[in-house]
Residue frames as qw, qx, qy, qz and C-alpha x, y, z in Angstrom:
[[0.077, -0.980, -0.076, -0.169, 77.36, 46.21, 79.24],
 [0.595, 0.412, -0.376, 0.579, 80.86, 47.61, 79.69],
 [0.532, -0.410, -0.500, 0.546, 82.29, 48.58, 83.05],
 [0.140, 0.104, -0.012, 0.985, 82.19, 52.30, 82.19],
 [0.453, -0.347, -0.268, -0.776, 78.39, 52.14, 82.59],
 [0.474, -0.215, -0.822, 0.229, 78.30, 49.94, 85.70],
 [0.030, -0.115, -0.442, 0.889, 77.34, 52.97, 87.79],
 [0.453, -0.131, -0.346, -0.811, 74.00, 53.04, 85.98],
 [0.546, -0.212, -0.806, -0.083, 72.89, 49.82, 87.66],
 [0.237, -0.231, -0.659, 0.675, 72.74, 51.38, 91.12],
 [0.260, 0.155, 0.076, -0.950, 70.02, 53.75, 89.87],
 [0.439, -0.105, -0.727, -0.516, 67.75, 50.97, 88.61],
 [0.699, -0.284, 0.224, -0.617, 64.61, 49.86, 90.40],
 [0.511, -0.268, 0.809, -0.106, 64.60, 46.22, 91.65],
 [0.691, 0.358, 0.627, -0.041, 62.43, 45.00, 88.75],
 [0.396, 0.864, -0.099, -0.294, 64.07, 47.17, 86.07],
 [0.842, 0.032, 0.359, 0.401, 66.42, 45.95, 83.31],
 [0.057, -0.728, 0.307, 0.611, 69.12, 48.05, 81.67],
 [0.799, 0.517, 0.307, 0.015, 68.80, 47.76, 77.87],
 [0.654, 0.458, 0.064, 0.599, 71.48, 50.17, 76.65],
 [0.312, -0.861, -0.058, 0.398, 73.67, 53.09, 77.68],
 [0.627, 0.483, 0.169, 0.587, 75.65, 55.57, 75.64],
 [0.306, -0.400, -0.110, 0.857, 77.65, 58.74, 76.20],
 [0.235, 0.767, 0.517, 0.298, 75.62, 61.71, 74.96],
 [0.282, -0.428, -0.075, 0.856, 76.46, 65.35, 74.44],
 [0.355, 0.863, 0.315, -0.173, 75.35, 68.40, 72.55],
 [0.607, 0.444, 0.135, 0.645, 77.18, 70.08, 69.70],
 [0.345, -0.509, -0.232, 0.754, 78.86, 73.23, 70.91],
 [0.334, 0.871, 0.353, -0.076, 77.71, 75.12, 67.80],
 [0.194, -0.790, 0.326, 0.482, 81.19, 76.37, 67.00],
 [0.738, 0.646, -0.178, -0.075, 82.83, 76.39, 63.61],
 [0.896, 0.080, -0.148, 0.411, 86.27, 74.93, 62.96],
 [0.294, 0.596, -0.205, 0.719, 87.74, 78.39, 63.65],
 [0.338, -0.199, -0.679, 0.621, 86.35, 78.27, 67.18],
 [0.205, 0.240, 0.233, -0.920, 83.68, 80.93, 66.69],
 [0.402, 0.509, 0.759, -0.059, 80.09, 80.47, 65.65],
 [0.251, 0.461, 0.469, 0.710, 78.69, 82.30, 62.65],
 [0.253, -0.875, -0.385, -0.152, 76.52, 84.35, 64.98],
 [0.558, -0.677, -0.006, 0.480, 79.62, 85.49, 66.91],
 [0.470, -0.048, 0.390, 0.791, 81.29, 86.60, 63.67],
 [0.149, 0.713, 0.568, 0.383, 78.25, 88.51, 62.46],
 [0.153, 0.204, -0.136, 0.957, 78.33, 92.31, 62.67],
 [0.484, -0.453, -0.275, -0.697, 74.67, 92.15, 63.70],
 [0.577, -0.185, -0.752, 0.258, 75.41, 90.15, 66.85],
 [0.115, -0.088, -0.464, 0.874, 74.91, 93.21, 69.04],
 [0.407, -0.123, -0.221, -0.878, 71.44, 93.85, 67.66],
 [0.855, -0.229, -0.147, -0.441, 69.91, 90.55, 68.73],
 [0.414, -0.535, 0.715, -0.174, 71.22, 88.19, 71.36],
 [0.494, 0.206, -0.817, -0.214, 72.17, 84.66, 70.37],
 [0.792, -0.384, 0.051, -0.472, 69.71, 82.37, 72.21],
 [0.371, 0.326, -0.845, 0.204, 71.33, 79.81, 74.45],
 [0.554, -0.178, 0.519, -0.626, 68.40, 78.72, 76.59],
 [0.290, 0.084, 0.952, 0.056, 66.99, 75.20, 76.46],
 [0.432, 0.647, 0.605, -0.169, 64.48, 75.02, 73.66],
 [0.277, 0.899, -0.105, -0.322, 66.24, 77.77, 71.69],
 [0.315, -0.526, 0.709, 0.349, 69.19, 75.60, 70.73],
 [0.580, 0.381, -0.546, -0.469, 69.55, 73.94, 67.36],
 [0.408, 0.102, -0.907, -0.002, 68.41, 70.32, 67.58],
 [0.015, 0.266, 0.792, -0.550, 65.82, 70.91, 70.33],
 [0.287, -0.279, -0.465, -0.789, 62.17, 71.18, 69.38],
 [0.417, -0.515, -0.746, 0.067, 59.44, 71.75, 71.92],
 [0.263, -0.841, -0.087, -0.464, 57.88, 74.16, 74.36],
 [0.022, 0.626, -0.595, 0.503, 59.78, 75.01, 77.57],
 [0.645, -0.304, 0.531, -0.458, 57.86, 72.40, 79.61],
 [0.887, 0.282, -0.266, -0.250, 58.35, 69.59, 77.06],
 [0.927, -0.288, 0.190, 0.144, 60.34, 66.41, 77.69],
 [0.752, 0.432, 0.023, 0.497, 62.96, 67.25, 75.03],
 [0.055, 0.813, -0.182, 0.551, 63.69, 70.64, 76.57],
 [0.714, -0.636, 0.213, -0.200, 63.84, 69.06, 80.04],
 [0.942, -0.022, 0.132, 0.308, 66.36, 66.50, 78.80],
 [0.542, 0.640, -0.028, 0.544, 68.39, 69.17, 76.98],
 [0.296, -0.885, 0.161, -0.321, 68.78, 71.15, 80.22],
 [0.756, -0.536, 0.376, 0.022, 70.97, 68.33, 81.55],
 [0.869, 0.293, 0.184, 0.354, 73.04, 67.61, 78.43],
 [0.256, -0.825, 0.238, 0.444, 76.44, 69.28, 78.11],
 [0.508, 0.733, -0.401, -0.209, 79.03, 69.64, 75.35],
 [0.904, 0.206, -0.366, 0.077, 81.47, 66.87, 74.42],
 [0.267, 0.498, -0.605, 0.561, 83.96, 67.99, 77.06],
 [0.287, -0.126, 0.702, -0.640, 81.43, 67.00, 79.79],
 [0.476, -0.083, -0.692, -0.536, 79.26, 64.20, 78.32],
 [0.622, -0.192, 0.439, -0.619, 76.33, 62.58, 80.10],
 [0.080, -0.014, 0.991, 0.105, 75.26, 58.95, 80.18],
 [0.636, 0.061, -0.129, -0.758, 71.97, 58.32, 78.40],
 [0.116, -0.090, 0.982, -0.118, 70.56, 55.05, 79.70],
 [0.639, -0.034, -0.343, -0.688, 67.57, 53.15, 78.36],
 [0.236, -0.082, 0.914, -0.320, 65.82, 50.60, 80.55],
 [0.075, -0.358, -0.881, -0.300, 62.67, 48.60, 80.04],
 [0.164, -0.744, -0.615, 0.204, 60.82, 51.25, 82.13],
 [0.112, -0.925, -0.086, 0.353, 62.65, 54.59, 81.85],
 [0.603, 0.594, -0.044, 0.531, 64.99, 56.85, 79.90],
 [0.576, -0.741, -0.103, 0.330, 67.67, 58.27, 82.22],
 [0.422, 0.758, -0.230, 0.441, 70.33, 60.96, 82.05],
 [0.768, -0.576, -0.079, 0.267, 73.20, 60.51, 84.49],
 [0.299, 0.862, -0.282, 0.297, 76.29, 62.61, 85.11],
 [0.704, 0.027, -0.482, 0.521, 79.62, 61.94, 86.75],
 [0.427, -0.890, -0.156, 0.040, 79.80, 63.54, 90.17],
 [0.423, 0.657, -0.343, 0.522, 82.72, 65.84, 90.63],
 [0.731, -0.683, -0.012, -0.006, 84.29, 64.77, 93.90],
 [0.242, 0.810, -0.490, 0.213, 87.80, 65.73, 94.90],
 [0.366, -0.536, 0.697, -0.304, 88.30, 63.22, 97.68],
 [0.859, 0.059, 0.477, -0.177, 87.08, 60.01, 96.01],
 [0.258, -0.339, 0.737, 0.525, 89.10, 58.02, 93.50],
 [0.203, 0.361, 0.843, 0.342, 85.98, 56.83, 91.67],
 [0.220, 0.093, -0.036, -0.970, 83.40, 59.10, 90.14],
 [0.253, 0.367, 0.881, -0.157, 79.92, 57.69, 90.75],
 [0.027, -0.347, -0.547, -0.761, 77.04, 58.65, 88.51],
 [0.150, 0.322, 0.522, -0.776, 74.23, 60.93, 89.68],
 [0.231, 0.575, 0.756, 0.212, 70.73, 60.82, 88.24],
 [0.069, -0.175, 0.047, 0.981, 69.95, 64.15, 86.54],
 [0.538, 0.209, -0.110, -0.809, 66.74, 63.50, 84.57],
 [0.187, 0.065, 0.978, 0.073, 64.32, 60.68, 83.81],
 [0.586, 0.146, -0.065, -0.794, 61.07, 59.97, 82.00],
 [0.776, 0.064, 0.588, -0.219, 58.91, 56.86, 81.57],
 [0.309, -0.133, 0.780, 0.528, 59.89, 54.70, 78.60],
 [0.318, 0.609, 0.725, 0.049, 56.31, 55.01, 77.34],
 [0.092, 0.902, 0.102, -0.410, 56.93, 58.75, 76.78],
 [0.173, -0.497, 0.627, 0.574, 59.76, 57.97, 74.34],
 [0.747, 0.488, 0.145, -0.427, 57.94, 57.67, 71.03],
 [0.901, 0.388, 0.013, 0.191, 60.96, 56.80, 68.87],
 [0.376, -0.741, 0.401, 0.386, 64.73, 56.96, 68.60],
 [0.815, 0.541, 0.151, 0.140, 66.67, 57.04, 65.36],
 [0.576, -0.376, 0.281, 0.669, 70.25, 57.43, 64.20],
 [0.406, 0.884, 0.127, -0.194, 70.85, 60.29, 61.80],
 [0.765, 0.480, -0.096, 0.418, 74.41, 59.47, 60.76],
 [0.323, 0.571, -0.365, 0.661, 77.71, 60.74, 62.17],
 [0.351, -0.127, -0.740, 0.559, 76.74, 59.62, 65.67],
 [0.293, -0.143, 0.104, -0.940, 73.63, 61.77, 65.92],
 [0.106, -0.321, -0.932, 0.132, 70.71, 60.36, 67.89],
 [0.320, -0.266, -0.145, -0.898, 67.23, 61.83, 67.53],
 [0.048, -0.272, -0.885, 0.374, 64.75, 61.20, 70.33],
 [0.328, -0.333, -0.348, -0.812, 61.06, 61.91, 69.70],
 [0.064, 0.084, 0.785, -0.611, 58.70, 62.11, 72.65],
 [0.026, 0.532, 0.843, 0.078, 54.96, 61.52, 73.00],
 [0.018, -0.767, -0.344, 0.542, 54.36, 65.22, 73.78],
 [0.549, 0.804, 0.199, 0.115, 55.53, 66.14, 70.26],
 [0.126, -0.911, 0.370, 0.127, 58.97, 67.39, 71.30],
 [0.936, 0.246, -0.048, 0.246, 62.29, 66.12, 69.94],
 [0.271, -0.865, 0.386, 0.170, 66.00, 66.48, 70.63],
 [0.851, 0.440, -0.231, 0.171, 69.10, 65.49, 68.65],
 [0.575, -0.740, 0.338, 0.088, 72.20, 64.44, 70.60],
 [0.485, 0.641, -0.595, 0.001, 75.74, 63.49, 69.67],
 [0.863, -0.362, 0.338, -0.100, 76.91, 59.99, 70.64],
 [0.207, -0.466, 0.795, 0.329, 79.84, 57.73, 69.72],
 [0.605, 0.258, -0.477, -0.583, 78.88, 55.90, 66.51],
 [0.385, 0.068, -0.919, 0.052, 79.54, 52.45, 68.00],
 [0.072, 0.179, 0.731, -0.654, 77.43, 53.25, 71.05],
 [0.470, 0.214, -0.055, -0.854, 74.61, 54.57, 68.89],
 [0.555, 0.086, -0.731, -0.389, 74.02, 51.22, 67.22],
 [0.313, -0.138, -0.887, 0.309, 73.75, 49.38, 70.54],
 [0.177, 0.214, 0.435, -0.856, 71.47, 52.09, 71.99],
 [0.535, 0.176, -0.284, -0.776, 69.08, 51.86, 69.04],
 [0.543, 0.009, -0.821, -0.175, 68.90, 48.07, 69.43],
 [0.116, -0.062, -0.785, 0.606, 68.06, 48.40, 73.16]]
């Protein structure tokens, strides 16, 4: 495990083993021009563009589902989160924004038991799909090299 994910270890239980960690983010939904198709549409004033968890592209599940809960803590590529897989849990950690400390420790944002993670699969171009036991699913963006190691964990 590289040093960039060393902060994950302090969130592990005494009998827990870290299997893999990867930076994860959500697509911002923008086109190359910087605007989404919905923002360019003349009908954009008639119906609001949903931006709540569960309404985003790549998130499938009811508002109380695990995928929607995870998605609430995932940000765009400018503020990625650490997705860590242990032998017992799936964790989402974020860098703490502190002005007076030189290091930026990680803070636990979300977790679920590993048994609730039904499957994980790479979908090409660094996309990671997580399917949960409650029937929900979420697709995240990860670095391609990190994706391979996460799927093996």
